[in-house]
Phi, psi and omega in degrees: 000130181291134194243140176282148179300142186280144184239172186291155188291336186286337181247020183296330179287327177288323178294317177294330176292320181295318178290325174298323176295327176287313187287329185231085174299151180311313179291346187241011181299338185268348175286137175283148179300150183262105179281167182291321181292329173295317176297328181289319186290312182309312186294314187289329182292331180252012175285139182276329186291316177294327179291315179296323176297326178295315177301316178300317186296322173298324175293319185282337171298321171303320177296321173316311187288312177303326185281342180278346185270159176291148180298159177292142170300151174254113175267135181231134173240137180209152169242109194256139169062038184279124181297141187251344180210190183072193187289341179268013192298131183055025184259130187259012184223345184276333179268132190289341187265359177283125177227141167261113191247140169233129184230147171236127186244128176233123170277128189261096171264134186298155186293321178302318187294311184291331174295312189294316176301319179299325182288332183293323182288324179295321181290321171301319173298317180302316180299311174299321174303314179292326173299327170301317181287321171303313178295330179287322186287320171303321179294315183296320175296316182293322175293326174298320177297315176299331177282320176298320181299322177293319177295322180297315182304314184297322177295319178291324176300316187291317174303320179287325182291312182292326176296323174294321177296320176298318179302320177290328175296324181292319185294315179300319179295322182288326179294319183292325177293329180290318190286333182275356188080012182255357182225174181233163179297333173302321182295323178288329169297319175297311182304312180292321177297330173296319179297312183303315180298315186292330178293322178295311174303324179294331179291317181291315177298320175293324175295326174299313179298317176306308180304303185299325178293315178294329177296314175293323178289335173291338178272320190260349186058033177261163176303141177299337184266005174295126178290167179262140170287180175302137179295146168301161175284124188259359185277357177213160175204142181299330178291342177268343183283339184243157178306131194287310186302328184284340182263354182290342171298340182272002185289131185303322178298316173295320179299323178287321176289329175293320178292322178295323175303315184297317175306312189291314183298317171299317177299320172303322175295319181295320177299321183292319183294325174298348183288338175259115189291157175268151172248155186234148175236145180219132173250129179234140173241128173246126181257127180243188189293162182304330184272010180224164186284144178276161190235146167235133181235146178230139179212151176231132185230137179222121182302149177251104179278080195283350180230056191287320180305334186258351179239276190295326185287327189287326185289323178297308180303318185288326175298321180291321181294323184288321176300317171301318175296324174291328175298317181296318184297320182293318176297310178306315189287323173308317185282330176290314183296316181299316178292320185299308186291321174300316177292325175301311182306315178298325179282327176295311183289334175294310184298322174298322179285320175295325174298317181295323178289326176300301188304318190279322194232301185296314177298316166304325174297315185300314178297325176299313178304313180310298186307308177298322181288321176296323174287324178292331178286323174298327174282354171084013179265344178228154178284173175292327175312320174299321176302302180296333175291313177304315179286327177297321177292322171305315184293320183301318182300313182298319173289329168300317182295323183295311181296319174297316180301323187282332176295315174301322182290328179286318180297316177305318183291321180295322180281327184287335183240024174285316185234126181302127186056025176282328184289114178248002180259103174241000000 
């Protein structure tokens, strides 16, 4: 769980108040805190890219149903052998060869070919569904980063506000020491300059908080003043506890490539089926003049693939090559993702170790230094500047801790959104 930096015991009440003001702005006091999980859900629900991929998947399924059907029959109406000159010119009844014909033609596509075409569209639907999962995962990762960045920005602002309260107390103490003859006007000026420096840092921190809140609201469409809930526990993750290579099959990017490979394989099946042509049958009824007999004609037509090696076989080879290329891309991506995630885990563990070192050793030492220098100042052995330097060092350490914690949060968020539903440590 992300923790706010610890402050000196002398300013604990002021610090708690400052943190409370940051976490619960006056205008948003009635709003419930926004958790990371809720932010992810809201961002995915309103994102356009996952919804578009889902609609494309629906379109492909509709095409699959249509592709499995036989071609529509063809109805033809014709007037054949109409005289163009002579005494029977333009007469439809006097010449025995003139016929008014109606025909119905049907192309018979084999069931395996129709099924191959339908299966190709179903594989395209699976690919679009994998794309939808990938895009939704991207949205979850981006909103997670925005959530953690806003939290870190608010922590920095709260720390500076608490530090400013301490600096104001130091100004009062320096002024009181001057009046009592134990200090100088230079000490008062140094103390006031420290307050001004904090005010300058506060301007940047307030702008960073406003930007971070707007960035998160862009994803969630929530009020910018809505406070954040507690952060999830970051010192463990389900993805790390199980063999990594076995889980990468669920990675959305790899699943998308596998789905595209399946599309290419199904396209090869269609190309293989297209090597055998469809045949058509036609039934024609021809009406002649009343003095002549009517005619019935039956015909069958079959395309002749006379150059199959240069046409149908080439299309099949192209589809097979595309499937092989996608398979090679998937294998390469598996290696890349495995190395990348292993690096993430190393960085995440290193960030947790750095945080533990700060909490265990560096922060207590910094606090002890502040207390020692403050006691020496009260005893008149060191100037006020030494106290302010010690406090600036302590503030820098707490800012550093926030930055390291944010680094750990970024890596944790990347791991948490690497595989859908992989993170079970919340």
